[in-house]
C-alpha positions in Angstrom: 0.0 0.0 -0.1 1.2 3.4 -0.8 2.1 5.7 1.8 1.7 9.6 2.1 4.9 11.5 2.9 3.8 15.4 3.0 2.2 15.7 -0.2 4.1 13.0 -1.8 3.2 9.4 -2.4 5.8 6.6 -1.6 4.8 3.6 -3.6 5.2 0.1 -3.0 7.9 -0.3 -5.1 10.1 2.0 -3.8 9.2 0.9 -0.1 10.4 -2.7 -1.4 14.1 -1.4 -3.1 14.4 0.4 0.4 14.1 -2.9 1.8 16.3 -4.5 -0.5 18.9 -1.8 0.5 18.9 -2.8 4.2 19.3 -6.2 3.5 22.7 -5.5 1.1 23.7 -3.0 3.9 23.7 -6.2 6.1 26.3 -7.9 3.9 28.1 -4.9 3.0 28.2 -3.0 6.2 28.2 0.5 4.5 25.6 3.3 3.8 23.7 2.3 0.6 20.9 4.5 -1.0 19.4 6.2 -3.7 17.7 9.7 -5.0 13.8 10.2 -4.6 12.6 12.0 -7.8 9.3 13.0 -9.4 8.5 14.5 -12.3 7.4 17.5 -12.8 3.8 16.9 -13.5 3.4 14.0 -10.5 4.1 13.6 -6.5 4.5 10.2 -7.0 8.2 9.1 -5.9 10.5 7.2 -8.3 14.0 5.8 -7.7 16.8 8.1 -8.7 20.4 6.8 -9.2 21.8 4.6 -6.5 24.8 5.9 -4.5 27.2 3.7 -1.9 28.8 5.4 0.9 30.7 4.2 3.7 30.4 2.9 7.3 28.8 6.5 8.6 28.1 8.9 5.2 26.7 8.7 1.8 26.2 11.3 -1.0 23.2 10.8 -2.9 23.3 10.9 -6.5 20.9 13.3 -8.5 18.0 12.5 -10.7 17.9 12.2 -14.3 17.3 15.9 -16.3 13.7 16.8 -16.2 12.9 14.9 -12.9 13.1 16.9 -9.5 14.9 15.5 -7.0 12.7 15.9 -3.4 15.3 13.9 -1.3 17.0 11.0 -0.7 16.9 7.5 0.8 19.9 6.0 2.9 20.6 3.3 5.1 22.4 3.3 8.5 24.7 0.2 9.0 24.8 0.4 13.0 22.4 3.2 14.1 18.8 3.9 14.2 16.2 4.9 11.1 16.7 9.0 12.6 18.2 11.8 11.2 21.9 12.7 12.3 22.6 16.4 12.4 24.6 16.1 8.9 20.9 14.0 7.7 19.1 17.1 9.1 21.2 19.8 7.4 20.7 17.8 3.9 17.1 17.5 4.8 16.8 21.2 5.2 17.4 21.5 1.1 14.8 18.9 0.6 11.4 17.7 1.1 11.8 14.1 2.2 14.6 12.2 3.3 14.1 8.5 4.4 16.3 6.2 6.4 16.7 2.6 6.9 18.0 1.0 10.0 20.0 -2.5 9.8 19.9 -2.8 13.5 16.2 -2.2 13.9 15.0 -3.3 10.2 13.2 -0.5 9.8 12.1 2.3 7.4 11.4 6.3 8.7 11.1 9.0 6.4 11.0 12.8 7.5 9.2 15.6 6.0 10.6 19.0 6.8 8.0 21.2 8.3 9.9 24.7 8.6 11.4 27.0 5.9 14.4 25.7 4.5 16.3 28.7 5.7 15.3 28.5 9.4 16.1 24.8 9.3 19.4 25.9 8.1 19.9 28.3 10.8 18.8 26.2 13.5 20.6 23.3 12.5 24.0 24.0 10.8 25.7 25.4 13.5 25.6 22.0 15.1 27.2 20.0 12.7 31.1 20.8 13.6 30.1 19.2 16.9 28.7 16.1 15.2 32.1 15.5 13.7 34.0 16.4 16.6 32.0 13.7 18.3 32.5 11.0 16.0 36.3 11.8 16.2 36.3 11.4 19.8 34.4 8.2 19.4 37.5 6.9 17.1 40.0 8.1 19.6 38.2 6.3 22.6 37.8 3.1 20.3 41.4 3.1 19.7 42.3 3.4 23.5 40.0 0.4 24.3 41.0 -1.8 21.6 44.5 -2.2 23.2 45.2 -2.8 26.6 48.4 -1.2 26.5 46.7 1.9 25.4 44.7 2.0 28.7 47.7 1.2 30.9 49.6 4.1 29.2 46.5 6.3 29.4 46.0 5.2 32.7 42.4 3.6 33.7 41.3 6.7 35.5 42.1 9.0 33.0 40.3 6.7 30.5 37.2 6.5 32.6 37.4 10.1 33.1 37.6 10.7 29.1 34.9 8.2 28.6 32.3 9.9 31.3 33.2 13.2 29.2 32.3 12.0 25.9 29.3 10.2 27.5 27.9 13.5 28.8 28.9 15.4 25.4 26.9 12.7 23.4 24.0 12.8 25.8 23.6 16.7 25.5 24.3 16.6 21.6 21.3 13.6 21.3 18.9 15.9 23.5 19.4 18.7 21.6 19.1 16.8 17.8 16.1 15.3 19.0 14.6 18.9 19.7 15.8 20.1 16.2 14.4 17.0 14.7 10.8 17.7 16.3 11.0 21.5 15.5 11.7 20.9 11.9 10.6 17.6 10.5 7.7 15.6 10.5 8.2 11.6 11.0 6.4 8.9 8.9 7.4 5.3 9.6 7.3 2.8 6.6 
């Protein structure tokens, strides 16, 4: 059964393609997706070009000439079917963004409900913080992956660093969820 996403219609064949991308992501462990397109005379969503990303990012393709790109779909290999700050920044410039979660085996589409300029003004300042959090996570994983690193860093300092990271991630997520609710409507597929 087709689903309504804002003023657009998401047909069953596109939902099926989204589910297939979740299954492919399970095997490859990288983000996969495709552009969401309509033609100028229709509000029915069609597949655009497919794209392949990394384990934590993706750059969607563009629609063929004459079609209108209204958004994109991509998978999250490890996370939930929700928008990161980077996803929201992209979503500010698009009408629809859909995300598939391998972990939860679900798809959620987001439809921007505020003006693009206000959306970008509110969300863009937090994009650098998200990148810093991801970098800090890599540093902590590196320390924890090697017992000698823990000894070298010191257990107290390692635990302190992990606590500071956890506190920062908590604050980031509280803020991210507030921004998500303010600027996007959510539709579970």
